[in-house]
C-alpha angles and dihedrals in degrees: 000000000000137000116276095238090052091051091051092049091047090056090061092241095122142320122296092249093054090044088058089053090052090052092049089050091056094242097125127083130184116201089343096310122114111237124203098157115109094208095052112131129209131199134211110290097028112137110234123189133180116203087350095304121111118241116235125210113242129203107262112249129185126195137184112211132193100223111211125209115274105041133094132230100240136097093244139358128220090211094055096247119154115267131203088248090064088072092059102063092135095053111097098192121088099251129173136190118270105224120335148261123207122259092259096038121098135198147064121002131167123221127187146146091229107105094187092053091047093052091048093051093048101040110116093225095060094071096198110185117249124188122209134190106215131187116191134188108250139029110284121205128228088242092058091046090052091051092049093050089061090056136268131228117257114183090340096310122104116230119233117262114277138184123248131184124189106226101179146331129219107207093180093059096027101238140127131207122208141174112226127192116197132180094198133050115206119171110291088344099157093050093045093048092056092042090059090061095042104264130123118217109232098178132015126186127171110217104179148009115200105321095330119104139168099259110151095014130108125204109291094021128113142183137192116267109245116245092248090051091053090047093049093047090051092047094048091049093048092046091052092045091052 
């Protein structure tokens, strides 16, 4: 037995959160009965429909994508901008991005049709390590770096401690390059962290999530995550969550 929204997410139809919205809207039926209860549980063999159409279980697929600059992390865009999904024309499954990177941010991004995996990767308590290559406008001092590593306040909440390494500084053009390792991923966190100490982020690239990196990929390219990578990501997230 499992909760209805989890069963819908597990089918690859949509995320668990959106499945809950569908249930609230009265668009989900189980064995011909409309269900609006969040705690409703289904068992193997139950017939689930959404808007009168049965959901079909998809094979779970997991991808690592090198997001280029100039595309957004959504399934579609009302302004006609390119989305990360546009790079996956040959993928038959209904996949969606796990988390997001800004329009002008590049780097590693996971996509999947596994709602449970997506929730696990994005849950704040999992604290999966993420490594960023950051270029800022201005010459940052070691003192400021030390202060930032201890955490800064964003909208009244202090960020968790992080690790920062100064890679280089360009005095002629007035810029600094750093490697930043975070264990949380709030919306636009890197940019906001540097803004709090008076620096503008000029370039932001995410190199790595957990032990998975972009080796062998060029911007706009993707590959399937290997089974052992998926397993290790799950285990790391569960270990952190525990």
